[in-house]
N, C-alpha and C positions, 0 to 999 in steps of 0.2 A: 504494500500500500504506500502510495506517495503522500507525503505530509509536508505542507508548507511550514517553514519555521516562522514566517511572517504572518501571524494570525490577525484577523479583524479584531479590533479592540472595542468596537461599539456597533450598535445597529446601523449607524450611518457609514461605517467603514466599508471598503469595497468587498464584493463577493470574491470567491476564489478565481473566477474567470477574469474579473477586473484586476485582481492582484497580479495574476500572471501577465496580463497585458501591460500593466503599469511597469513591471520589472523587465519584461522581455520585448516590449513594443519597439524600442529604439535600437535593439541589438542588430548588428549587421555582420558579426563574426562569432562563430560557434566553435568552441575549442574543447576537444574531448581527450582525456587521458585514454590509454589503451587497456592495460592489464587490470582486470577486475572492475572495469568501467564499461567498455563496449561489450565485454562478455561477463557473465555473472561470477560471483565470488565462490560458487560451488563448482566451478570448472576445475579440471585437473591441470590446466596449463601453468598457472603460477607455481604450484608445488613442483612441477617438472623443472621449471626454470630455477627455482630455489635449490633443488637437488643438484642441478648442473653447476650452480655457483659453488656449492660446497665441494663438489668433485673437482672443480678447477683448482681450488685452493689446496685440496689434498694432493693433487698431482704436482702442483707448482712447488709446494714447500715440503713435500714428503710427510704430511701430517696424517694422523688418524682422523676418523670422522668427527669425533667429539671436539678435537682441537681445531679442526678446520671450521666447524660450526661456530665455535667461540670466536675465532678470528673474523669470520663473516659478520657476526653480530657487532664486534668491535668496530670494524670498518663502517658498517651501516650507521651506528650510533654516533661515531666521531666525524664521519665525512659525508653522510647522507646516502651514499650507495657504496657497495663493495668496490665497484670499478673506480670511483673517486679515491677511495682509500688506497687501492693498488697504485694508482697514478701518483698520489702524493707520497707514498711511503715505499714503493717498490719499483715500479717500472712505468714508462710513459706511453707505450703503444697499446691502445685498447682493442685493436683489430682482432687479435687472437681470442681475447676474453669474450667479446660480443658474439663472435661466430660460434664459440663453444657453448656458451650458456643458452643461446637461442636455438640450438640444434635439437629441436624437440618434435615429437609427433603431435600434430594438431588435429588429427582425424576425429577426436571426440567432440570437436566444436561443430555445432549445427548452424546452418544458415538462419538468420533472423530477419525474415522479410518485413515484419512489422517495424523493426528498428530502421531498416534501410528505407522504408517508405516515409517514416517520420523525419529522418535526417534529410532526405531529399526535399521534403516540404518546407524545411526551415528557410527563411529568406536571408540571403547573404552568403558569406564565405564560410567554409568549414575546414577545420584542421584537426589532425591528431598531434598531441603534444605529449611525448613520452620520454621517460628516462631510459628506455630500452633502445633498440636499434631500429633503423628505418626498415631494414629487411624483415625483421620480426613483425613490425607493424603492418607492412604490406601483406605478408603471408597470412597473418591472423585476420586482417580485414577481409581478405579474399575468402577465407573459410566462412566468415560470418555473412557473406553476400554483400559486403560493403565496398567491393572493388569499384573504384571510380567515384565513391561518395565524397571524397575529401580533396580539396585543392592541393594539399601537401601534407607531409609528415615532418614535424620538427622533432628530431631525435636528439639523443645525448651528444652525438657528434656535431650536429648543427648548433647545439648549445655550448660548444667548446669544452665539453666534458664537465660542465658545471650542471649539477642536477637540480630539479625541483627538490626542496622548496626555496632554494637560494634566489634572492631577488635578481641576481645577474642573469639567471636562466630566463626569467620572464622578460627582462629588458631586451635580451638578445632575440627572443621570440617576436616581441612587438616591433623592434627595429627591423627585423628581416622582412616583415610583411606590411609594415607601415600602417598598423592598426591603431585605433583609438581604444584604449582599455575601457573607457567609460561606455563604449558601445559593443562590448564583447562579453560573452558568457562562457563560464568554465564549468565543465562536468568532470568530477574527480572522485576517486574512492578513498583517498587519504586526506583526512581533515586538515592536517597541518599544511598540505600543499595548496590550500585555498586561502591561507592568511594573506599572502602577498597579493594574489589576485583581488581579494576583497578590498585591501587597502588601496589598490590602484583604481578602484571603481567598477570592477567587473561584477556581474551578477553571478553568484556562485551556487552550484548544486552539488551536494554530497551524495554519491551513489552508495547505497547501503544494502546489506543482505535483507531479504524478506524474513519475517518472523518464522523461526523454525528451519530456515535454510542453512545448509552447511556453509561455513566461512573459513577457507583455508589460509587466510592471511594471518600474520602474527599479531599478537595483542597490540604492539606499538603502532601498527598500521590501522587498527580498528579504533584507536583512542581518539576522543574528541576533546581537545584541550581548550579550545576557544570557539564556542558556538556562535559568537558574533561574526565570525568569518563566513558563516554559512547562511545563505538566504533560504534555500530549500533543501529537502532531502528527497531522494527517490529510490525506492526498492525495485522499481520496474522502469528502466530507462525509456523503453519504447512507449509504455503507457504514459509516463510523465511528459515526454515530448509530444504525444498526441494531445494532452491537455494544454500544453503550451501552444501548439499550432491552432487548437480550437479557440483559445483565448485571443490569439492574434487575429484570427478571422472574425471573431465577434467584435473586436475593437475597431 
């Protein structure tokens, strides 16, 4: 179920459709995270990538699984991503890492025609903004039936290896495409990655698991530290975008 965080405060306050139109009516750029956003959190894709990251560290440093996992968490907490930690503390070439960790089987993903239809109906430009690789984003989008749905993929390489939630990653994104952040909307499954977008004036939507749905993300990625950074939550992205499109048409 999708739940707006901006609730009407009085009988004279706007109804949900009016609220959606008020928040999304001026949007001309729609920005989507990839993993656990365009596909649901109970997919097996992220666990596969996560396992490949651990295996990469095991192979590179000759570690056992537990030690590699501890190093992976250290890099993530200190640097934002494992790759950024490796760049800062070990090596500078990300090509081998990105190819290895995204070498996964995506056959479990089913096409999502409803999501493709609603993204196509959104007025304006559409992008994927991911801390992963461009190749991974394109392959995954194709499995979801979203091939050709986006103008471009802004990946970790395009961001000069600076990951979300760093402000520099968002500045690089906006500079690349010449976008006005006040007329852009961000859809993301990690709450902390919405803090900078919200401060820049973006309309933000946190994509969450449905009640009772498996969520394979780690606890730190499920945490919500600052609800003020989130305008809306959506447990069904296609359904939420259908509501947004309906609100835009009604307005």
